[in-house]
C-alpha positions as a Python dict, from the first residue, in 0.01 Angstrom:
ca = {
    (1, 'X'): (0, 0, 0),
    (2, 'X'): (-191, -141, 296),
    (3, 'X'): (-113, -461, 484),
    (4, 'X'): (-421, -683, 472),
    (5, 'X'): (-479, -1009, 655),
    (6, 'X'): (-752, -1242, 528),
    (7, 'X'): (-891, -1508, 763),
    (8, 'X'): (-983, -1822, 572),
    (9, 'X'): (-935, -1939, 214),
    (10, 'X'): (-1294, -1995, 104),
    (11, 'X'): (-1410, -1868, -236),
    (12, 'X'): (-1541, -1536, -103),
    (13, 'X'): (-1224, -1469, 95),
    (14, 'X'): (-1000, -1557, -200),
    (15, 'X'): (-1210, -1340, -434),
    (16, 'X'): (-1153, -1050, -194),
    (17, 'X'): (-781, -1123, -168),
    (18, 'X'): (-730, -1128, -545),
    (19, 'X'): (-910, -798, -596),
    (20, 'X'): (-720, -628, -314),
    (21, 'X'): (-385, -754, -442),
    (22, 'X'): (-459, -612, -788),
    (23, 'X'): (-535, -280, -619),
    (24, 'X'): (-177, -277, -491),
    (25, 'X'): (-217, -405, -136),
    (26, 'X'): (-2, -668, 36),
    (27, 'X'): (-236, -956, 117),
    (28, 'X'): (-174, -1264, 331),
    (29, 'X'): (-434, -1536, 382),
    (30, 'X'): (-430, -1746, 700),
    (31, 'X'): (-625, -2071, 668),
    (32, 'X'): (-685, -2305, 962),
    (33, 'X'): (-695, -2621, 745),
    (34, 'X'): (-438, -2767, 506),
    (35, 'X'): (-608, -2649, 187),
    (36, 'X'): (-815, -2376, 25),
    (37, 'X'): (-1172, -2372, -102),
    (38, 'X'): (-1376, -2389, 218),
    (39, 'X'): (-1705, -2560, 135),
    (40, 'X'): (-1590, -2627, -223),
    (41, 'X'): (-1418, -2953, -144),
    (42, 'X'): (-1328, -3280, -313),
    (43, 'X'): (-1341, -3643, -204),
    (44, 'X'): (-1135, -3889, -409),
    (45, 'X'): (-1091, -4264, -381),
    (46, 'X'): (-989, -4545, -619),
    (47, 'X'): (-1004, -4324, -927),
    (48, 'X'): (-1343, -4173, -839),
    (49, 'X'): (-1379, -3805, -746),
    (50, 'X'): (-1676, -3613, -607),
    (51, 'X'): (-1755, -3251, -528),
    (52, 'X'): (-1842, -3233, -158),
    (53, 'X'): (-1994, -2885, -180),
    (54, 'X'): (-2181, -2715, -464),
    (55, 'X'): (-2207, -2914, -784),
    (56, 'X'): (-2329, -2645, -1024),
    (57, 'X'): (-2255, -2277, -1078),
    (58, 'X'): (-2526, -2014, -1115),
    (59, 'X'): (-2464, -1653, -1222),
    (60, 'X'): (-2120, -1729, -1370),
    (61, 'X'): (-2091, -1359, -1459),
    (62, 'X'): (-1971, -1305, -1101),
    (63, 'X'): (-1657, -1511, -1162),
    (64, 'X'): (-1615, -1381, -1515),
    (65, 'X'): (-1598, -1034, -1364),
    (66, 'X'): (-1347, -1151, -1101),
    (67, 'X'): (-1113, -1294, -1364),
    (68, 'X'): (-1147, -991, -1594),
    (69, 'X'): (-1067, -753, -1308),
    (70, 'X'): (-769, -953, -1175),
    (71, 'X'): (-576, -1066, -1482),
    (72, 'X'): (-547, -1112, -1855),
    (73, 'X'): (-687, -1467, -1872),
    (74, 'X'): (-1069, -1476, -1872),
    (75, 'X'): (-1256, -1738, -1673),
    (76, 'X'): (-1314, -1965, -1973),
    (77, 'X'): (-939, -1988, -2034),
    (78, 'X'): (-889, -2110, -1677),
    (79, 'X'): (-1179, -2358, -1646),
    (80, 'X'): (-1405, -2545, -1887),
    (81, 'X'): (-1753, -2400, -1838),
    (82, 'X'): (-2059, -2554, -2004),
    (83, 'X'): (-2433, -2507, -1970),
    (84, 'X'): (-2626, -2802, -1828),
    (85, 'X'): (-2917, -2895, -2054),
    (86, 'X'): (-3168, -2998, -1944),
    (87, 'X'): (-3108, -2789, -1635),
    (88, 'X'): (-3285, -3050, -1424),
    (89, 'X'): (-3510, -3353, -1438),
    (90, 'X'): (-3780, -3373, -1172),
    (91, 'X'): (-3929, -3700, -1049),
    (92, 'X'): (-4241, -3633, -843),
    (93, 'X'): (-4392, -3851, -572),
    (94, 'X'): (-4657, -3988, -812),
    (95, 'X'): (-4389, -4093, -1062),
    (96, 'X'): (-4444, -3806, -1305),
    (97, 'X'): (-4124, -3685, -1469),
    (98, 'X'): (-4040, -3360, -1642),
    (99, 'X'): (-3718, -3225, -1793),
    (100, 'X'): (-3676, -2847, -1760),
    (101, 'X'): (-3452, -2681, -2021),
    (102, 'X'): (-3170, -2445, -1930),
    (103, 'X'): (-3261, -2074, -1927),
    (104, 'X'): (-3567, -2105, -2151),
    (105, 'X'): (-3895, -1981, -2011),
    (106, 'X'): (-4090, -2086, -2321),
    (107, 'X'): (-3930, -2431, -2310),
    (108, 'X'): (-4011, -2467, -1940),
    (109, 'X'): (-4376, -2372, -1997),
    (110, 'X'): (-4404, -2625, -2279),
    (111, 'X'): (-4236, -2901, -2077),
    (112, 'X'): (-4465, -2848, -1777),
    (113, 'X'): (-4775, -2845, -1998),
    (114, 'X'): (-4670, -3171, -2162),
    (115, 'X'): (-4584, -3348, -1835),
    (116, 'X'): (-4839, -3208, -1589),
    (117, 'X'): (-5128, -3109, -1811),
    (118, 'X'): (-5242, -2806, -2009),
    (119, 'X'): (-5230, -2486, -1810),
    (120, 'X'): (-4953, -2600, -1576),
    (121, 'X'): (-4685, -2417, -1769),
    (122, 'X'): (-4893, -2102, -1787),
    (123, 'X'): (-4942, -2098, -1408),
    (124, 'X'): (-4568, -2146, -1355),
    (125, 'X'): (-4494, -1871, -1609),
    (126, 'X'): (-4730, -1631, -1432),
    (127, 'X'): (-4559, -1711, -1104),
    (128, 'X'): (-4220, -1630, -1260),
    (129, 'X'): (-4355, -1289, -1367),
    (130, 'X'): (-4430, -1212, -1002),
    (131, 'X'): (-4095, -1357, -898),
    (132, 'X'): (-3927, -1123, -1144),
    (133, 'X'): (-4095, -827, -973),
    (134, 'X'): (-3941, -938, -643),
    (135, 'X'): (-3603, -986, -816),
    (136, 'X'): (-3613, -640, -975),
    (137, 'X'): (-3704, -478, -644),
    (138, 'X'): (-3422, -640, -450),
    (139, 'X'): (-3146, -731, -697),
    (140, 'X'): (-2930, -423, -655),
    (141, 'X'): (-2959, -366, -276),
    (142, 'X'): (-2929, -738, -203),
    (143, 'X'): (-2656, -831, -451),
    (144, 'X'): (-2468, -534, -589),
    (145, 'X'): (-2457, -270, -314),
    (146, 'X'): (-2321, -273, 40),
    (147, 'X'): (-2590, -351, 294),
    (148, 'X'): (-2745, -18, 396),
    (149, 'X'): (-2688, 115, 746),
    (150, 'X'): (-3064, 92, 793),
    (151, 'X'): (-3174, -239, 637),
    (152, 'X'): (-3538, -184, 736),
    (153, 'X'): (-3657, -145, 374),
    (154, 'X'): (-3517, -491, 297),
    (155, 'X'): (-3723, -636, 582),
    (156, 'X'): (-4041, -567, 386),
    (157, 'X'): (-4179, -842, 161),
    (158, 'X'): (-4104, -761, -207),
    (159, 'X'): (-4311, -1045, -356),
    (160, 'X'): (-4639, -915, -503),
    (161, 'X'): (-4860, -1132, -284),
    (162, 'X'): (-5192, -963, -357),
    (163, 'X'): (-5257, -947, -729),
    (164, 'X'): (-5597, -856, -874),
    (165, 'X'): (-5794, -1062, -625),
    (166, 'X'): (-5572, -1367, -675),
    (167, 'X'): (-5538, -1406, -301),
    (168, 'X'): (-5777, -1313, -23),
    (169, 'X'): (-5519, -1338, 253),
    (170, 'X'): (-5161, -1211, 261),
    (171, 'X'): (-4901, -1456, 141),
    (172, 'X'): (-4610, -1466, 385),
    (173, 'X'): (-4428, -1792, 308),
    (174, 'X'): (-4308, -1966, -6),
    (175, 'X'): (-4519, -2272, 77),
    (176, 'X'): (-4829, -2048, 76),
    (177, 'X'): (-4728, -1916, -266),
    (178, 'X'): (-4716, -2271, -398),
    (179, 'X'): (-5043, -2379, -241),
    (180, 'X'): (-5243, -2072, -341),
    (181, 'X'): (-5100, -1976, -677),
    (182, 'X'): (-4979, -2288, -856),
    (183, 'X'): (-5286, -2511, -835),
    (184, 'X'): (-5104, -2844, -862),
    (185, 'X'): (-4920, -3021, -579),
    (186, 'X'): (-4643, -3115, -822),
    (187, 'X'): (-4584, -2751, -914),
    (188, 'X'): (-4584, -2667, -544),
    (189, 'X'): (-4329, -2944, -488),
    (190, 'X'): (-4118, -2801, -772),
    (191, 'X'): (-4118, -2462, -599),
    (192, 'X'): (-4041, -2618, -260),
    (193, 'X'): (-3741, -2802, -404),
    (194, 'X'): (-3571, -2477, -501),
    (195, 'X'): (-3603, -2352, -142),
    (196, 'X'): (-3467, -2676, 5),
    (197, 'X'): (-3172, -2674, -236),
    (198, 'X'): (-3062, -2338, -94),
    (199, 'X'): (-3114, -2449, 265),
    (200, 'X'): (-3455, -2294, 331),
    (201, 'X'): (-3767, -2466, 463),
    (202, 'X'): (-4048, -2348, 230),
    (203, 'X'): (-4289, -2356, 524),
    (204, 'X'): (-4094, -2075, 691),
    (205, 'X'): (-3906, -1912, 401),
    (206, 'X'): (-4057, -1579, 294),
    (207, 'X'): (-4243, -1541, -33),
    (208, 'X'): (-3935, -1348, -149),
    (209, 'X'): (-3762, -1685, -191),
    (210, 'X'): (-3945, -1692, -525),
    (211, 'X'): (-3635, -1517, -660),
    (212, 'X'): (-3442, -1847, -631),
    (213, 'X'): (-3619, -2039, -911),
    (214, 'X'): (-3640, -1717, -1111),
    (215, 'X'): (-3264, -1671, -1088),
    (216, 'X'): (-3184, -2028, -1195),
    (217, 'X'): (-3439, -2044, -1476),
    (218, 'X'): (-3341, -1703, -1612),
    (219, 'X'): (-2962, -1714, -1593),
    (220, 'X'): (-2906, -2087, -1624),
    (221, 'X'): (-2701, -2361, -1460),
    (222, 'X'): (-2338, -2427, -1548),
    (223, 'X'): (-2089, -2707, -1487),
    (224, 'X'): (-1716, -2664, -1440),
    (225, 'X'): (-1509, -2936, -1605),
    (226, 'X'): (-1336, -3150, -1344),
    (227, 'X'): (-1600, -3048, -1090),
    (228, 'X'): (-1652, -2728, -894),
    (229, 'X'): (-1325, -2791, -712),
    (230, 'X'): (-1159, -2685, -1038),
    (231, 'X'): (-1307, -2338, -988),
    (232, 'X'): (-1150, -2320, -642),
    (233, 'X'): (-819, -2427, -799),
    (234, 'X'): (-846, -2149, -1059),
    (235, 'X'): (-928, -1877, -803),
    (236, 'X'): (-639, -1993, -583),
    (237, 'X'): (-398, -1981, -879),
    (238, 'X'): (-523, -1635, -970),
    (239, 'X'): (-449, -1522, -614),
    (240, 'X'): (-98, -1668, -634),
    (241, 'X'): (-33, -1491, -965),
    (242, 'X'): (-136, -1166, -801),
    (243, 'X'): (120, -1241, -524),
    (244, 'X'): (-128, -1319, -250),
    (245, 'X'): (54, -1518, 20),
    (246, 'X'): (-112, -1822, 180),
    (247, 'X'): (-30, -1971, 518),
    (248, 'X'): (-207, -2302, 581),
    (249, 'X'): (-272, -2483, 909),
    (250, 'X'): (-260, -2142, 1078),
    (251, 'X'): (-576, -2088, 1287),
    (252, 'X'): (-653, -1729, 1381),
    (253, 'X'): (-749, -1707, 1748),
    (254, 'X'): (-794, -1334, 1792),
    (255, 'X'): (-858, -1015, 1599),
    (256, 'X'): (-628, -756, 1754),
    (257, 'X'): (-763, -411, 1831),
    (258, 'X'): (-572, -83, 1873),
    (259, 'X'): (-711, 267, 1912),
    (260, 'X'): (-1064, 145, 1841),
    (261, 'X'): (-996, -42, 1515),
    (262, 'X'): (-870, -377, 1391),
    (263, 'X'): (-490, -385, 1396),
    (264, 'X'): (-402, -744, 1305),
    (265, 'X'): (-456, -1101, 1422),
    (266, 'X'): (-324, -1340, 1681),
    (267, 'X'): (-243, -1691, 1560),
    (268, 'X'): (-249, -2021, 1745),
    (269, 'X'): (82, -2053, 1925),
    (270, 'X'): (101, -1689, 2020),
    (271, 'X'): (234, -1523, 1703),
    (272, 'X'): (79, -1186, 1615),
    (273, 'X'): (52, -1029, 1270),
    (274, 'X'): (-4, -657, 1226),
    (275, 'X'): (-239, -533, 956),
    (276, 'X'): (-413, -218, 839),
    (277, 'X'): (-727, -416, 755),
    (278, 'X'): (-853, -762, 850),
    (279, 'X'): (-1096, -946, 622),
    (280, 'X'): (-1268, -1250, 771),
    (281, 'X'): (-1420, -1521, 557),
    (282, 'X'): (-1489, -1739, 862),
    (283, 'X'): (-1847, -1805, 978),
    (284, 'X'): (-1946, -1490, 1165),
    (285, 'X'): (-2125, -1671, 1450),
    (286, 'X'): (-1815, -1886, 1505),
    (287, 'X'): (-1600, -1573, 1543),
    (288, 'X'): (-1820, -1474, 1835),
    (289, 'X'): (-1855, -1824, 1975),
    (290, 'X'): (-1479, -1875, 1984),
    (291, 'X'): (-1421, -1517, 2105),
    (292, 'X'): (-1204, -1436, 1806),
    (293, 'X'): (-1388, -1104, 1813),
    (294, 'X'): (-1390, -956, 2159),
    (295, 'X'): (-1721, -776, 2189),
    (296, 'X'): (-2071, -889, 2282),
    (297, 'X'): (-2328, -958, 2016),
    (298, 'X'): (-2574, -674, 1973),
    (299, 'X'): (-2935, -791, 1966),
    (300, 'X'): (-3030, -547, 1691),
    (301, 'X'): (-2739, -641, 1462),
    (302, 'X'): (-2805, -948, 1245),
    (303, 'X'): (-2514, -1191, 1233),
    (304, 'X'): (-2651, -1448, 993),
    (305, 'X'): (-2968, -1614, 874),
    (306, 'X'): (-3017, -1863, 1157),
    (307, 'X'): (-3198, -2124, 952),
    (308, 'X'): (-3024, -2419, 1114),
    (309, 'X'): (-2988, -2637, 803),
    (310, 'X'): (-2696, -2836, 667),
    (311, 'X'): (-2642, -3104, 403),
    (312, 'X'): (-2584, -3475, 390),
    (313, 'X'): (-2388, -3587, 85),
    (314, 'X'): (-2359, -3947, -33),
    (315, 'X'): (-2082, -4023, -284),
    (316, 'X'): (-2163, -4333, -492),
    (317, 'X'): (-1903, -4530, -687),
    (318, 'X'): (-2083, -4732, -955),
    (319, 'X'): (-1974, -5007, -1191),
    (320, 'X'): (-2105, -4984, -1544),
    (321, 'X'): (-2115, -4687, -1782),
    (322, 'X'): (-2348, -4389, -1757),
    (323, 'X'): (-2640, -4451, -1993),
    (324, 'X'): (-2663, -4220, -2296),
    (325, 'X'): (-3000, -4075, -2195),
    (326, 'X'): (-2887, -3982, -1842),
    (327, 'X'): (-2916, -3617, -1737),
    (328, 'X'): (-2672, -3418, -1527),
    (329, 'X'): (-2910, -3324, -1245),
    (330, 'X'): (-3222, -3501, -1122),
    (331, 'X'): (-3435, -3386, -831),
    (332, 'X'): (-3627, -3676, -678),
    (333, 'X'): (-3907, -3530, -470),
    (334, 'X'): (-4001, -3659, -126),
    (335, 'X'): (-4231, -3959, -106),
    (336, 'X'): (-4323, -4122, 225),
    (337, 'X'): (-4011, -4136, 440),
    (338, 'X'): (-3784, -4067, 144),
    (339, 'X'): (-3639, -3713, 149),
    (340, 'X'): (-3608, -3483, -148),
    (341, 'X'): (-3265, -3544, -298),
    (342, 'X'): (-3058, -3395, -577),
    (343, 'X'): (-2871, -3651, -788),
    (344, 'X'): (-2574, -3523, -988),
    (345, 'X'): (-2438, -3743, -1268),
    (346, 'X'): (-2179, -3535, -1456),
    (347, 'X'): (-2050, -3694, -1776),
    (348, 'X'): (-1693, -3606, -1686),
    (349, 'X'): (-1401, -3846, -1743),
    (350, 'X'): (-1201, -3659, -1477),
    (351, 'X'): (-1432, -3794, -1206),
    (352, 'X'): (-1420, -4167, -1283),
    (353, 'X'): (-1147, -4427, -1326),
    (354, 'X'): (-1263, -4515, -1680),
    (355, 'X'): (-1572, -4520, -1901),
    (356, 'X'): (-1696, -4843, -1745),
    (357, 'X'): (-1764, -4669, -1414),
    (358, 'X'): (-1961, -4369, -1294),
    (359, 'X'): (-1934, -4124, -1002),
    (360, 'X'): (-2270, -4004, -865),
    (361, 'X'): (-2332, -3750, -589),
    (362, 'X'): (-2658, -3741, -390),
    (363, 'X'): (-2738, -3451, -156),
    (364, 'X'): (-3020, -3361, 81),
    (365, 'X'): (-3087, -3065, 307),
    (366, 'X'): (-3127, -3157, 674),
    (367, 'X'): (-3148, -2989, 1010),
    (368, 'X'): (-2796, -2917, 1127),
    (369, 'X'): (-2866, -3073, 1468),
    (370, 'X'): (-3129, -3332, 1382),
    (371, 'X'): (-2954, -3615, 1568),
    (372, 'X'): (-3078, -3867, 1310),
    (373, 'X'): (-2868, -4175, 1239),
    (374, 'X'): (-2661, -4081, 935),
    (375, 'X'): (-2642, -4430, 787),
    (376, 'X'): (-3019, -4480, 808),
    (377, 'X'): (-3079, -4142, 646),
    (378, 'X'): (-2822, -4220, 375),
    (379, 'X'): (-3008, -4547, 306),
    (380, 'X'): (-3324, -4348, 233),
    (381, 'X'): (-3129, -4105, 17),
    (382, 'X'): (-2991, -4391, -191),
    (383, 'X'): (-3340, -4539, -218),
    (384, 'X'): (-3462, -4208, -359),
    (385, 'X'): (-3162, -4182, -593),
    (386, 'X'): (-3254, -4518, -742),
    (387, 'X'): (-3546, -4336, -907),
    (388, 'X'): (-3289, -4143, -1109),
    (389, 'X'): (-3018, -4404, -1168),
    (390, 'X'): (-3131, -4729, -1334),
    (391, 'X'): (-2995, -5040, -1162),
    (392, 'X'): (-2828, -4837, -890),
    (393, 'X'): (-2833, -5110, -623),
    (394, 'X'): (-2679, -5368, -852),
    (395, 'X'): (-2415, -5123, -978),
    (396, 'X'): (-2305, -4993, -638),
    (397, 'X'): (-1940, -5065, -552),
    (398, 'X'): (-1919, -4850, -239),
    (399, 'X'): (-2051, -4530, -88),
    (400, 'X'): (-1908, -4253, 125),
    (401, 'X'): (-2137, -4049, 352),
    (402, 'X'): (-2063, -3691, 454),
    (403, 'X'): (-2263, -3551, 745),
    (404, 'X'): (-2309, -3204, 896),
    (405, 'X'): (-2013, -3283, 1121),
    (406, 'X'): (-1796, -3316, 811),
    (407, 'X'): (-1925, -2976, 698),
    (408, 'X'): (-1829, -2838, 1040),
    (409, 'X'): (-1478, -2982, 1010),
    (410, 'X'): (-1421, -2830, 667),
    (411, 'X'): (-1581, -2488, 717),
    (412, 'X'): (-1601, -2426, 1091),
    (413, 'X'): (-1980, -2458, 1111),
    (414, 'X'): (-2225, -2740, 1046),
    (415, 'X'): (-2469, -2491, 893),
    (416, 'X'): (-2462, -2415, 522),
    (417, 'X'): (-2554, -2048, 475),
    (418, 'X'): (-2819, -1953, 223),
    (419, 'X'): (-2836, -1639, 8),
    (420, 'X'): (-2974, -1320, 161),
    (421, 'X'): (-3350, -1284, 126),
    (422, 'X'): (-3566, -980, 172),
    (423, 'X'): (-3882, -992, 378),
    (424, 'X'): (-3917, -1211, 688),
    (425, 'X'): (-3876, -898, 906),
    (426, 'X'): (-3509, -891, 803),
    (427, 'X'): (-3426, -1218, 979),
    (428, 'X'): (-3267, -1364, 663),
    (429, 'X'): (-3026, -1079, 609),
    (430, 'X'): (-2670, -1184, 694),
    (431, 'X'): (-2402, -975, 861),
    (432, 'X'): (-2301, -658, 679),
    (433, 'X'): (-1959, -657, 511),
    (434, 'X'): (-1856, -362, 729),
    (435, 'X'): (-1828, -490, 1087),
    (436, 'X'): (-1893, -278, 1397),
    (437, 'X'): (-1514, -265, 1450),
    (438, 'X'): (-1347, -26, 1200),
    (439, 'X'): (-1089, -205, 990),
    (440, 'X'): (-1257, -546, 1021),
    (441, 'X'): (-1457, -669, 723),
    (442, 'X'): (-1670, -976, 659),
    (443, 'X'): (-1661, -1165, 327),
    (444, 'X'): (-1794, -1499, 208),
    (445, 'X'): (-2120, -1685, 251),
    (446, 'X'): (-2175, -1575, 611),
    (447, 'X'): (-2193, -1208, 520),
    (448, 'X'): (-2382, -989, 276),
    (449, 'X'): (-2511, -1098, 25),
    (450, 'X'): (-2515, -1450, 172),
    (451, 'X'): (-2430, -1807, 80),
    (452, 'X'): (-2376, -1983, -250),
    (453, 'X'): (-2085, -1958, -494),
    (454, 'X'): (-2215, -1655, -681),
    (455, 'X'): (-2313, -1466, -367),
    (456, 'X'): (-1978, -1539, -200),
    (457, 'X'): (-1803, -1402, -508),
    (458, 'X'): (-2017, -1090, -491),
    (459, 'X'): (-1914, -1037, -130),
    (460, 'X'): (-1551, -1028, -246),
    (461, 'X'): (-1629, -748, -490),
    (462, 'X'): (-1817, -552, -223),
    (463, 'X'): (-1549, -582, 46),
    (464, 'X'): (-1270, -493, -194),
    (465, 'X'): (-1470, -192, -312),
    (466, 'X'): (-1532, -74, 44),
    (467, 'X'): (-1163, -98, 133),
    (468, 'X'): (-1026, 52, -189),
    (469, 'X'): (-1283, 325, -249),
    (470, 'X'): (-1397, 387, 107),
    (471, 'X'): (-1707, 595, 172),
    (472, 'X'): (-1740, 674, -200),
    (473, 'X'): (-1811, 310, -290),
    (474, 'X'): (-2171, 264, -399),
    (475, 'X'): (-2159, -90, -527),
    (476, 'X'): (-2067, -304, -825),
    (477, 'X'): (-2141, -172, -1172),
}
């Protein structure tokens, strides 16, 4: 039985802790804040409640696997999990609207043809075929296996950019894919919105980012009853049942080293804790910035996708009931100075004081250090959200704005990490789970396979496998 210290209580770190505890190790989690969950937070006021991080779950099989491998109760016995249908409503700059069904390619093709004109659905369907090729080429090395010692093959673009004369010039960015292959600015905007929702600028994201809409439209979007915070609650309780110990308000200031390997951690106040392995779920760049890890960054070793984006979230408390024809998620595309926003309107009694009120969350991706006035930007977000919520201005009781600085306070970094992407010369590959210091491991959104709930959960499976099985571990099965 090894002594294992875990830094941070985000979802990826807790997923690692639960798996290691089941394997027979003694696991203690040290969290610098007063609670668990990391980016999966909750804001509550006057009977209203809002998710302050992700609002939907994709690839729920990751957490089903976690709960199967760590206890008798499956995921669905611990949280209420339902598919969101339609998966999303899109409101384009010209006012056109389309509802896209959940995990139905044929239904998506039909919806796009009906809303945008004959042939639109076929072009989107053909794009998804090419996106699937990129997915099939990268799924296992990017999601299910430890990052290879030589990640050079993942630096090559997997998207089939040149297809039977379709393009005369190489396609290197997702925006070029939309402009050259989709033939309608609204379809291009639809593609762009998927990139923005994961924190990528489509003008610089590689064509490989085509896997993002493919993933969502193939495997679906799911809602957790009570909000995504309920998933964090369930993972925390699973850790406790597996006898993982948690110590809150206990910042780790140093990873201790002995005989060339990690040997424990130093806490604020001077206390030291010995360990056979240290797993860090903290943002990898922050570990270096704060000198928690005591070696210089190596130029040829990627730490994280340095995309520089964060999120602004506006929580809206509304009077009046949610109308019967409302949908769970609406993406209102940019128009003029209005940004692209995602409006979440879950029909969940747990999030509102009663059925004569509604809790709405509006999010937008922004530059982490834009310096823009947050209230002015929130005004434009609410203006955009009014395209999705009838009578919003008249119904508004109050709003609460969360900025990148709030993200920094909760997670340690203002940036919100995106999932690992192939291509782009390897610049969007995060830190490997195995650090350069033996005995120190990286889990969570800042390490392979990157950010997002599903990817963070996958990192937990990979780190636990590397520690338990050692050099024989070849990845999740």
